[in-house]
Each structure stands twice: as structure tokens, then as C-alpha cells.
N, C-alpha and C positions, 0 to 999 in steps of 0.2 A: 406573953408579950412577943410581938413579931420582931425578928431580927431586922436590922437595917443594913442595907447595902451601902457601900462607900458613897454612892450618889445621893444617899438620904432616902431613897425609896424603901419602903418596907418590902422584904422579900420572904418567899416561902418556897421550900423545896418540895416538889412533888415526887413521891417515891417512883423509881424507875420501873418497878414491877409491882403490880397490884395482885392481891390474892383474889380468888373467886368470891369470898365473902365481901371484900372491899368493893369489887365490881358490882355485886348485887346491891350493896348499900347505896351506891351512887345511882343506879337505875331506880331503886325504890324511892330515893329522894326526888329524882326527876319526875317519876310517875305520880308522886304525892302532890305535885304542883297542879294547880287548876287554872284554866282560862289563859289570860295573856302571859303570865309567867311561864306556864308549861309550853305554850307556843314558842316563846322566846328561846327557852333552853333547847327545845327540840330542833329549832331552826339552826342554832349554833352547832348542835351535835350533827345535824345533816351536813352543814358546810364543812365541818371538821372531818367527817367521814369521807366526804367527796375529795377534799384536798389531800387527805392522808392515803386514800386508796383502799382503806380497810378499817375495820373497827379494832382498835388495839388500845394499849395502856395510854398512849398519847391522847386519843379521843376521849377516853374516860377521864383523864386529867383535865381536859378542856371543859368537859361537862361539869366536873366537880368545881373547878374555878368559876365557871359561869353561875352555878347555883349559889356559891358563896358570895359572889359579887352582887347577885340579885338580892340576896338576904340583907347584905349590908346597905343596899339602896332602897330598902323597904318595899320590895317587890316591883319596883319600877326599873325597866331595862336600862342599865347604865351603858355608857360608851365602853366598848371592849374591842381589843384587837389581839389576835393570836397569830404567830408565824408557825405554819404547819408545813413540814417537809413530807413529800410523797415517799412512801416506804420503799418503792423500787427505784424511781428516777432521782430522788433527792430534790426535785423541784420544790421551791418554797413558795407557798401561797399565803396570802393574808386572809384570815377569817375573822369576822367580827361584826360589830353593829355600831352605828352612830344614830342616836335618837333624832327624830324630826326636829329641825331647827338648829341642830348643832352642826357647825361647819368643820370643826377640827377636834382631834382628841385633846383632852386636857394635858397640861405639861406635868401634872402630878398624878400619881397612882401607884398601884402595886405591880411589881415585876415577879411573875411566877414562872418557874422553868423546871424542867427535869433534865436539861442538857447543860453540863458545866461549860460548854463552849460559848454559850450566850450570856454575856454579862452586859450590864448597863453601859459600861465604857465602850464596848464594841458597837453597841447600837446607836449611841449618841453621835458618832462620827459619820453616820450615813448621810449622803446627799438626799434631801427629800424628793428631788426630781427622779431619783432612781427607785423609789419605793413604789409598790403597786398602788393602783387606784383604791380609793376608800371602798369598804365593803358595801354591798347593796343594802338598802333599807328593807326591813320587814314590811310586807304588804298584807292588807286584809282588814276586815272590819274590827278586829281586836285592837288595832293600832289607834283607833279614834278618828280615822279619816271619814269625811262625809262627802 
């Protein structure tokens, strides 16, 4: 059973350091996906790598959380948002996905972090006008566009 944060959101801690077998298992799970789910996870991984500036445990954690969210949503890409800090500059970028037709992120969901500084209380007090623009939508024939 998932622990619940004081805000009521289910929370999960991602280990700060992943072993090589854990990294390999995450990549294996991603590569086992086919079609649209694989494209979705690969795009989130690409965005996370670009925002982070390298592939490290933070990117692997995002890939793992994306695969889990996809599985819980029956292989349909769900709305996701991640805050990723660049490993050198510390600049924080928003990485994520909003399905076509969805205009905002739902008010409920899971909060996953490997950083003890980020708590739900610290995030809820943010002015929405100061947040980055919503992430780009995935493009291509797999999305069902005609």
C-alpha cells in the first residue's frame, strides 16, 4: 500500500542512487513496450535527458515513474509533469505531457520525488503565473491525428 503524504496524495520515494541492474531493468521495461506506449516513454525520456543535461539516476527515475503511470492508465498516455533541474546550472524545467483535449493537469495524482526538499506544501503555494508553460504535445501518426 502506498504511503500518503499529509496533502492526501499517495507518495513514493525513488531511491537516490540506482544500481546497474536496476538501471538495466528500467531500460528493459521501456524497450519491451511497443508502438504508442514506447514512443510516449521514449519522448518523456528524451525531454528529461535534455532538461537534465545528461542521463543519470534522475532521468532513470522519470522513465520508471512514466512506465508505472502508463501501466496504471492501461497503456494510454496520462497527463504527467516532472520538474527537472539541470545538473550544472540548476535551472528547473518542466517535462511532461498533456493528452489532446486536456487543458490542465488534474488536481489529484501521485507525487513522486527523490529530493527531500520538494514537498506538496512547498509546491501548492506557487503562483500559477510563475510556472513554466505546459509541455509540448507529442506529435505524429501514433497519436491518432488525421
